[in-house]
N, C-alpha and C positions, 0 to 999 in steps of 0.2 A: 542126434544126427547132425553132422556139420552143415550149417546153413548155406555154405558155399560149395557144397558137394556138386552142385550143377556145373561148377567150373572144371572139375577134375577130368571129366570125360569129354570136354569140349575140344574140338579140333580147331587149330589156329585159324584156318580159313573161315570157319564158322564164326569165331569171335570177330574176325576182320569184317565179315559181312554184317553181323549184328551191330557192330560199332558204327559202320557207315549208315545203317538204317537208323540207329539211335541219333546220329548227328542230324539227319533229315527229318525224321518223324519219331521223336522220342516216345510219344504216347502209344505208338503202334506195337511196342515191344511188350513181351510178357513181363510182369512187374519185377520179378527178381533180377532179370537182365537189365531192365531200366535202372533199378536201384544200384546195381553194380557199376554201370557206366557213369551214373550221376556221381556216386561216391568216388569213383576213380578219377573223374575229371576234377572234383574238388581236391582230391588228394594230390594229383599231379601239380595243381596250381599252388597248393599250400604246404604240402609235405614231400615234395619231390626228392629232397635230399635224403629222406628216410627210407626211400624205396631201394632195396638192394639191387645193385646192377645198373642203377640209373645215374649216369654221370652227366647226361646232357640236359639241356633245358626242356621243359615239357612242350611237346608239339603234338598235333593230331597224328602225324606219321608214326611217331614212336609209341603212341598210347597203347596200340594193340600188342606190340612187341613186349612192352613192360607188363601189360596185363597178363599175357601168356606166361611170361617168365615168373611173375609173382605167383600166379595160380599153380603153375607146375611145381614150384619150390615150396608152396605152402607158406610163403613168407610175406603175407599181407600184414602190414603194421596195424597195431591196435587202433591208432587214430583213424585209419581208413575204415577199419571194420566198424568202429563206432559211428562213423558217418553213415555207413550202410544201415546200422541199427536205428539211427535217427530218421533216416528216410523211410524205413519200415514203419516206424511210429507215425510219421506224417501220413503215410499211405493208410494206416489203420484208422486214423481219425477221419480220413476221407471216406473210407469204406464203412466204418462202424460207429463213427462219432454220434450219429443220430440215435443210437441206442442208449446214450448216456446224457441226455439233454434235460433241461428244466422245462419241458413242454406241457406237463400236466398241472393245471392250476389248482386242483383240489386234493390230490393224493399222490403218493410216491409212485414212481414208475416201477415196472417189473425189473428184476435184476438179470443181467445178461453176463455170461462168462464166455471167453476170458475178457477181463476189463482192459482199459487202456493204461493200466499202471505200467510205469517204465520198466519195472522188473520183468514184465512179460516180454520185453524186447531186448533183454540182455544188458539193460542199462541199470545204473544204481543211483542212489542219492548223491554219491560223490561226483557224478557226472553233471549235476544240475548247474554248476557254475562254469563248466567247460564250454568254450565257444565251438560252434559247429557251422560250417559253411552251408549245410543243408538248409539253413534258414532262408536262403534265397529262393528255395523251391516254394515257399509259401508267401512270397512277395516282400520279404524283408530286404533291406538294401544291401546288407552284407552279412558277415558272420554274426551270430547271436548265441547267447548262452542257451543251454537246454531248457532252463527255467523260463526264459523269455519266449522260446519257441512253443513250449507247452501252453503258456498263457495265451499266446496268439491263437493256437489251435483250439483251445477251450472257448475263446471268444467267438471264433468263426463257426465251430461245429457243435458246441455243447451247451449253449445257453438257451434262449427262448425259441430258437429255430434249429430244427434238425433237418439236415439236407441229405437226400438220397439222389445221387447222380452217377455213381461209379458203374452202374449196370448199363450205362449208355455206351455203345460201341463207336459212335461217331466222334472222332478225335476233336474236330473243331467245336462241337457242342460242349464237350468236357472242358476244353481249354477256356471257352467263353464263360462257363459257369464258375470255374475255378477263379478266374480273374475277377468276375463280378463279386464273388463272395469275399475276396481279399480286400476290396475297397472298404475302408473304415471297419475292418474286421466283422463284416456281415451285420452291421448295425445301421439303423436308419440315421440319416443326416437331415434333420428337420430344423427349420427356423421357427421363431416364436409364432409367427402368423400361421404357419402350417400346423403347429401343435394346438393352437387355439381353435383352428377350424376342425381338427380331429375331435377335440373335446366337445365342440358344439354338436357334431354328428352323434357322438356317444350320448350326449345329454338328450337329444331327440329320441334316440332309440330306447334309452332307459325310462325316460319320463313318460313316453307314449305307452309302454307296457304297464308301468305302474298305474297310470290313469285308467286304462282299460280294466285293470285288476280291481280297482276300487269302484268303478262305475257299473261294471257288468259282472258282478260276482258269480263265479261258477260257470259262466258261459265259455264254451270252447272258443279258443282263439289261437291255440298252438303257438304260445309265446316264444320269443327269441331270448328270453332271460337266461343268462349264462353264456350266450353267444352274441351279445349285442355288438361286439366289434365287427361283425359282418357288415354293419351299415357303413362305418367309415372305410371298410375294406372295399366295398362295392363302389363307393363314391370315389375313392382313389384309383381303383382299377379303370373306371370309365374315364376319369380325368387323364391319367397317364396314357391310356390307349389312344385317346383322342389326340394327344400331343404326338403320338407315333403314327398318326394317319388314319385311325379308325373313324368312320363317319356314322356307323350304325351298330348298335348292340342288340343282340337277341338273348334274352335271359330265360332259363327254365329252372324252376325250383318246385319243391313240394310245399306242403302247407305250413311247416314250422317256420315262423318268422316272416311269412308272406305279407301279412298286414303291415308290418313294420317297413318292409321293402316298398310296398305300394305307396305308403305315405311319405316316407323319408328319403326315398330314391326317386320314385316316379311322380311324386307330388300330388297323389290323389288326396282330395280334401279330407281332413279329419271329420268334418261334418258328414260327408258321404259314408265314411266307415261307421260312424256312430249310428247313422240311420239304418245301415244294414244290420247292426247288432239288434235293432228293434224288431227285425224279422218282417219288415213290411213287404207287401207284394210289389212286383215289377209292373210297369205301365202296360205292357202288351199282354193280352189275354193268352195267346198261344205260346207265349214265351215262358218257359218253366223257370228259367234262371238257375242259379247254383249257390252254394254256400259261399260266404264272403272270402274264405281263404283258398278258393279255387279260381278266382276271377283274374283276368288278364288286364293288360293296359298297354297303351302306346302313347309316346309323348316325345316332343322335341325339347331338349334342355340345353342350357348353356353352362358349361363347366366352370369351375373356379378360375381356370386359366383362360377362359374366354372362347373356347371352341364350341361350336354347335354340334350336337349329337342326337340322332334319333335313337330312342331306347324302347324296347318292346319286352313285356313280360308275358310269356305264353300261357294261356289258360291251361289248367291241368286237372286231371281227376285224382282220386286218392291213390290210384295205382302207382306206386313209387317207381321212379326212373323212366316211366313211359314218355314223359314230356321231353326227355333229352333227345330222343330220336327226331321229334318234330323240330326242335331247335336247330339241329344240324340241317334238316331239309329246308327250313325257312332261310337259313343263312346261305345255303347253296343257290337257292332260287334268286336271292337278292344279288349275289355275285354274278350269276348268269345273265340276269335280266337288266341289271342297273349298273353295278360297279365295275364288273370285268376285272376285279382285282381282289384276291382273298384278303389282302391286308386292310381292306376298307370295312369289312364286316367282322364283328367279334362275337362268337358264341360263348356264352357263360352258362355253365350248368352247376347248380347248387345241389349237393347230395346230402343225405344223411349217412352216418357211418354204417348203420345196419344195412341200408339199401344198396350202397355202392359195393359192399362186400357180398351181398346175398342175391341180388337180382341179376339173372342171366343176361338181360338186355344190355347191361353195362358192357359186357364183353363184346356183344354184337356191334355196339356202337363204337367201342374202342378200335375194333378192327377196320373201321371205315377210314381211319385217319389219313392214310396215304392212297386210298383206292381212287382211281381216276374218276369214277362216277359219283363219288360220295365225299371226297375230301372237302374241307371248308377252311383250310389254312390254319388249323390249330384251335383247340378249345381250352378255355381256362376252367378247370374243375375246382370248385371250392366245396370242401366237406365240412358241414356244421356237425362236428363230432361231439355228441352228447355222452359218449362212453357207455351208452345203453340204448337198446332199441325200445319198443313199446314197454316191455317188462324184462327183456332178455339181456343178461350181462354180455359184455363184449367178448368174453372168453367162450361163450356159447354161440356167438354169432359168426365166428369165422375161424378158420384154421391158420390163416396167414398172420404174420406179425402185425401188419398194419391193415386197416380197411382199404388203403389206397394201393395195395400191391398190384392191382390191375395195371398200374402205370408201367410196370416192368414189361408188360406185353408189347407196348409201343415204344419202349425205351424213352419214356418221358420223365423229366425231373419231378421230384416231390419235395415240398417243404412242409414239415410238421411244425406248427406254430402254437405257442401258448396264447390262447385267446384272451387272457387277461392282460397280456403285454401288447397294447394296441399299436405301439410304434413298431414292434416286431411284425405284427400283422400287416401293417402298411408297407413295411420293407419287403416282406415276402410277396405281397400283391404286386408291388412295382417290379420285382424280379419276374413274376409271371407275365406281366405285360411286355417287358423287355425281351424275354426269351421267345415268347410267341411271335413277336414282331420280327425278330431276327431269323428264326428258323421255321416258322409256320407249323409248329408241332404243339401237341397237347401239353399242358402243365397242370400239376395237381397241388393244391394248397389244402392241407389237413389242419383245419382250425379246431384245435383241441380245447373244448370248453366243458360245459355241463348243461343239464336241463334243470331249471330251478324247481319245476313242478313235475307232475306225472306226464304221461303221454298227452293228456289234455288237462285243463285246469281243474276238472272235477275228479281227477284220478289220484289215488293215494300211492305214491311211489315207495313209501316205507314198508309196504307189504313185501316187496321183493328186493329192495336195496336199502335196508335200514341204516347200515353203517355209512354208505356213501351219502345218504341224505342228511345224516347228522352233520357231516362235514359241510355240505352245501348250505345248510340252514345258517351256519355261522360265517359264511364266506361273503366278503364285500363284492359288489358288482363292479364291472370294469370301469364304469364312470368314476366311482369313488376312488378306486385305485389310481386312476390316471390323474384325477383332480388333486389328490395328495401329492403326486409326483410333480405336477406343474407348480403347485404352491411352493414346494421345496426348492424348485429351480427358479422361482421368482418370475415365472411366466404369467401367472394369473394370481389374483387376490381373492380372498373370501367374498369381498363385496361384489366383484365382477361375476363370480360364480352364482351368488344368490340372485343377482339381477337376471342372469341368463335363465336360471331355473324358474324364477317368478314370471318372467315374460312368456316363457313357453307354456307354463300352467295357465296363465290368463288366456292365451290363444286357444288352448284346448277347451277351457270352460266356455268361451264364446261360441266355439263350433259345436260343443255339446248342446248348448241351449238352442242354437240355430237348427240342429238336426231334428228337433221336435216338430218343427214346422213342415218338414217334408212329408207329404202324404203317401207318395209311392216312389219307390226307388227306380233309378234309371240305369241302363247298362251302356257303357262305352263300347263301341265296336273295335275289336282288336285289329290293328293295322288298317284303320279306316281309309287312309290315303290310298292304299293299294286297291281298295274296293269301291272307290267313288262311282265308277261306271257300272257297277253291278249291284243294284238294290235287291234286297231279298224279295223273291217272287211271291206275289199274293196267292192266297189259296186258289187252287184250280189252274194256276199258270202252267203246270206241267202237262196238262191235258190239251193245251192249245197246239194245233199242228204248226210245225216249223218247216219252212222251205229249206231243204238241205241238198237240193239239186245242184248241178254244175253243167256248164256248157258242153254239149256232146262232142263237138270237134276238139275243143281244148282238152277234154277228158281223154280222148283217144291219143292225142299227141303226148299228154302226160304219161299215159300208160306205156306207150312205146319208149319214151325217153327213160323212164325209170327201170325198164327191163332190158335195156341195151347195155351190155358190158363194154368197156373200152377195149378197142382192138389191140392197143399196145401193151396190154397186161395179159399174162398167161395164168389161167385158172385151171383147177383140176377139171377133168372131162365131165364129171357128174354135174358140176356147177354150170359149166357151159351148156350142157344139155338141158338142165332145168330152166335156165333163162331163155334158151331157144324155144322150149315148150311153152313158156309164158307168152312169148311173142306170137306163137301159133294160136294160143287161146284168144289173144286179142284180135288176131286176124279172123278167127272163126266166130268172134263175138260171143264167146262162152267163157266167162271169167270165173275162176275158182275162189275159194275162201281167202287164200293168201293175197291174190291180186286185188280182191275187194278191200282187204285191210290196207294194203299199200296205197290204193287209190284214195282212201279216206285220209291217210297221212299226207299224201302228196298234195291233194286239193286244199287241205287246211294250211299247209306250208305256203302254197302259192298265194293264199289269201292273207298272208302276213302273220299267221299264228306260229307258235313253236310246238314241238312235240318232244316229249321225254318218255322213254320206255325203260323200265327197270325190273329186275327180278332174275331168278335163277335161269340161266341158259336162254335168255330171251333173244339174243342176237340171232341164233339159228332157229330157236323155238324147240321146245321139248320134243315135239313130234316132227321135227325137221321140215317144217312147212314155210317158215318165214324167210330165212336167209337174208336178213337185213344187213348183215355184215358178211362179206365174202373175202377170202384171202387168196393171194397169188400163190401159185404152186411152189415156187422155189424160195422166195424170200419171206413168205407169210405177211406181206404187206396187206394192210386192211383197205378194203374199198367199200364205201357205204353209198350205194346208188342214190338214196333219198337226200343225200347232202349235195347232190350235183344238179338239183332242179331249181333251186331258189336260194336266196340269201337267208331265209328264215332258218332257225336252228332245229336240226333233227339230231337228238341224242338218244342213243340206245346203249345200255350197259348191262352186261352180265353181273349180277350182284354176287357177293359171297353167300355162303350157304346159311342164310338168315331170312326168316319171315317176319318175326315180330319187329326187329330193328329196322329192316328195310321198308316194310309197309308203313311204319311210323314216319320214317324219313320221307318217303314219297308223299304221304299225307301232308306233312309239313311243307314240302315243296309246292304242292298244289294250293296250299293255304296262302302262300305268298306269291303265286304266279297264276292268276286267273286266266291269263291269255295263253297259257300253255296246256295242251292236252297231255296231262300227266297220267301215265299208266303204270300200274304194278301188276305183273302177271305171276301167278303161282306156277311152279313147275307142274304140279298136279293140284286140282282144286281142293282136295282135302288137306293140303299142307297149310291152308289159311287158318286152320284151327290153332296153329302155333302163334298166331297173331290176333287171337280173338279179342284181347283187351283193346287193341286199336279200333277194331270194328265196333265193339260195344260202347266204349267210352267216348270215342271221337266221331267216327264215321256216322253212326246212327243218331247220336245225341247232341253233337256240338252246336247245331243250329238252335235247338231248343234251350240248351243250357247257357250258351254264350253268344248267340246271334252270329255265329261263324258259319260262312258258306264254304263249300269245298267241292271242286269238280273232279276229284280223283276217280279214275276208272280202274276197277279191279277185274282182271280177266282170270277166270277160274275154270280150267278144263274139267268138264263134267260129262259123264255118260257111262252107262253100264255095258261093258264090252268083254266081260270074262276075265278081267285082270285081278279079280279078288277084292277083298274088303278095302284095301288101302287106296287104290287109284281109281275109284269109281265115282264117288260122290263129293261134290263141293259143299255139301250140307246146305242145300237150297232152303230147307225148312228153317234153319237158324236165321237167315237173312230175312225171310218173309215174316218171321216172328218179331223182328225188330222194326218192321215198317209201320209208320204212323205219321200223320200230319205232313205227308208229302216230303219226307225226310231223305228219300233216296229213290233211285230207279233200280229195279231188278228185272233183268231181261234174259231171254234164251232164244236168240235169233237163229233162224234156220236157213237163211239165204245170204249169199255174199252181198247182195245189194242192200238188203235190210240192215245188215251189220254195218255197212258203209254209212248209211243214213243215221244209224244209231250213234256211231262215233262222232259224226259231224255235228249232230244235234247238241252234243255236249258243249261245244263252243259257239253254236248259233243262238242258244238261249242267252238272254241278257241277265240271267242269274246263274248260279252254279249249284248242282246237286251231285252227290256221289252216284256213280253208275256201277252196278254189280252185274257182270255178264257171265252166265254159264256158257263157256266156250266149248266148241266141239273137238273131238279127237278123230274118230273114224270119218266123220262128215267132212273133214278137211280134204279128203280125196274121193268123196262119194260122187258117182257120175251125175246124180240129179241135183247136187248142191252146186249149181252154177247159175250165173245171171248174165243177161246181155247188157251191153253198155247203156242201152236206153233206160234200163231200170235204175242205173246209177244216176243218170243225167237228170231224170225227171222225178217229181214227187217228193215224198218225205218218208220218214220211218212209219211203218205200219205196226201198231201195237197188237193188232189181231188180224190174222189172215184167214179169210173164209175159204170154204171149199168151192173152188170155181167149177168143179165138175158135178157137184151134187144137185139133184132135182128136189127142191123142198117138198113137192107133192108126194114124192116116193120115199122121202127120208123117214125112217122109223126110229133110228138111233142117231142122236146127235152126240158125237164124241168130241170132247174138249181135251186138248193135250198140249204139251210144250216140249220143244227140243227134239232130240234124235228119235224118240219113239214114233214121231209122226211118220218118218220115212219107212219104218218097219210096218206100220199100219197101212201106209199107202201101198207098199209092195204087196201086202196080202189082199188089199182091196182090188188092186189091178189084176192080181192072179185069179181071184174069184169073180172078177167082173161084177163086183157088188154095187148095187144101185140104191140100197136102202140105208146106207150109212154115210153121213157127212162128217168129214174130219176138219175140225177148226183148230187152228194153232194160236196159242197165246204166246206171242213174241215178247210181250212185256207183261210180267206178272204183277208188278207194282210200279206205279198205281194202275189199277185196272181201268180200262176204258169202258166205263159203265154204259154210256150211250150206245156204243157199238155192240156191247153184250146184249143189251135190251133189243137192239135191232135184229141181232142174230136169233135170239130166242123167239122173237115174233115171226121171223122169216120161216123158222122150222117149227111152227106151231102144231103141225100134224104129227110130230114125233111121239113115240110111245115111251122112249127112254132118254134120259139125259145122263151121260156118263163122263166122269173124269178118269182118264187113263194115264198111268205113269209107270215107269220101270223101277222107281224107287220103292222100297217097302212101304206098306200102308202108313206106318207111323213116321215116315220121313217124306222128303219131297214136298210138293205143293199141296197135297190133299187136305191137310188140316186147315190151311189158309183158304183154300177153295171152299171147303165146307162152311167155314165161318162167313164167307161172302155170298154163298149161294144157299143159305140154310132153308129158304122158303121155296126152293125150286124142285125139291124131290131128287136132287142129284145123287148118284151112287158112284162108287169107285171101283175100278178094276186095277189091281196092282199086286205085286208079290205080298205075301203075308207079313205081318209085323215082325220086326227083327231087331236085335240089339246091334247087329253088324250090318253095314250098308249092303254088302254083297257076299255071296258064298265064295269060298276059295276054290272049289271044284268047278272047272269049266263046264263039265257036263251038267252039273246042277244049275249053273247059270243059264245054260241053253234051255233046260227044262222050265225054269221059272219064266224066262223071257217068252218062250213059246206058249206057255200057259196063259200069259197075259193077252197075247195076240189071239189065241184060240177063243178065249172067253168073250172078246169083243165081237168076233164073227160067229160065235156059237159053233165052233168046230172042235175037232179032236185030232187035228193033224199032228204028225210026228215033227220033232224039231228039225228045222232046216240046218244043214251043215254051215257053220260060219267060222271064219278064221279068228284066232285070238289077235286082237288089235289093240293099239294104243297102250 
């Protein structure tokens, strides 16, 4: 098929329009049109005499006419057509050059077809000596031979760095990358001092791993061997970024290479690392600690160029990629609270090749890049690519060509680099720093190396990759390769190198001996400077009452102010009516759940705190109760009432449809912003199970593992209302099963005022604990779920609410319960005018208020039965936890029967189950009351 057939059917006006577009925005054209006009411009300038019908000098005005005439006559000269072919070749190198690189240090790359052979572009060996003006397209000063053009293209696109950027649609970004690559043909320009510094970092990385291997034989350390160039890469990334304005770096990585990063980037003493290898206990008894390759660090360093930078390595669990979400949240908090500029904080995430391709959270986080509530100004992603997962070959680990193909989702550039070529690694890293600083977007660096040993040092990799490990066993490490290069270049001598290695070995020996004297290990607190005012609360501190009241008159003024819409904006009638009704509630001194929640935020804001709420549909609220963001009817202009009462920051963001990634992000945000009430709300409570790793590994365990506090609030809509299995339970039992050592609060408040005090208590404590709240659905509009302003103004959160109407002398059944079921029991009690039952609410399930419980049990000492009543099946909800804590009281349970599913799909069956629970409490056999399907 004729390559220029696209010209045959072209209308002259179309060519005219396209040519004008080409002159203004050449990269916006479809490639074949762009190549045509480029070639034609070259031809007009250099071969105008050869174009039939062209007697005039080449000008912009006659270019289209000549192009039309030549196309219609089929009389495009060979020289011009060859210019097109060379341009196609150039375009192919840009598009596919990365497939034909020398980026694999230990084995040949896969073969891809078609290749970049010139014959595939209609060119021949005879053309190699011919000059082509297309050379200017790749930054050459004038015409050059095809051989010179190919050599330059090979140097730029097909040596130790493979570049993917043509998937990017933004023209300015593509032009920037193209120009950056053309400088020095995409090779590093380093002076002798810089090369010596890089060798020094490589020496630290290699020697440290070798030392550990000889001193702690067989111990797990997840060595960096085969990827040691990560250390000079990080060193250069921090240095370059600091020169571009970065003041703080937040790094997240898994276990491989972490000890090397801790010592040689973060400056953790070798002595401390060696002591941790001895497995000594930590100083604090309640503090469990964690394995050495999960620990974090925070430090201020001075770079080689003299800039001061704060660097943070986020603690992480073994669950790969989880930490990346925290890194983003931490960075955003630091931007919001301190720097006010995304360019000042740099997130760096180090991935494994298997994890970045296989873990779904990677996609969830990638989609945050430009989202208003989650963007961080671009992340530098570095993949330590071992070409193998635990034992899985890369061909079994992904369907995509590269492990970094997630980059195409966000149109981010990728550089694939041979990890043995440390100068290429440094060059790629500098590109990442520059591009991120220029465009505020993610960049991916694929550091293609190998793993010298198995998944850990006691593992035998030859069981599964015998051929690969034959090659690896004979392969020189990056330090030896670079050392030989610098000796050949005359940069360093053998004597200097031996001295460098000997001095470092002496340092390690001295620290190894000193580590023997350490009796117990200590733990540095991650981001200690941010937590100076918030010491970890001693045991029992969660039980101390906290004054969370607020001046009554100020409270009423706030309530009116936050519920009054501006008169100069037109909202839909339903919104206007809703806010009018809220004002009426305030006037009637009967505030519902939404108003109670708003007042908690408003009062905290007035007191100088910030509030951040995030999650799916949180602006309106899943059940249309919050309406924190309202929009004008005609223009959809957003109005956020809580931003108009104080200077403090109130941020609320609808998240993308992600639980795992967003919960991790908000946990990270709360980790870095103790003065912010940070809230993540699930659309429905059971959706939290998609984020269980964050709950298990961080929220429940971080304080014991890493001495990290966190005040994140999780709002989980919970309640059995006939909606079926999926939208009934927030899996209360799972949270209660994780509770120990005062590691979190689990609550199920039943009044607006108590919820108000619960939220305010989070920031009134001088320490921080996660708060899990089973939030209501139908109770949002229940006529009895209201509170007067006086209940907000005075007092504090009540963990247990006694039955104010019960007479202890007449009480035969003491019923303990929590949440919505209370109001259903109350309705039955009032209907029967029952006097022998007391209903006691547990508003806080963990930690239990033991003294209040003992007081209540003593008060109702005439009881014949002690019951726990719940609407969850017996094997779910709080019953197992209650039984564990009340095992000597003779307590019994009334609940639906055990079930594998939280609730039935049939509404009638739900009514029957719910009615049966109520009837058993009151010893009745009444028919189910008709109830609407809600929530």
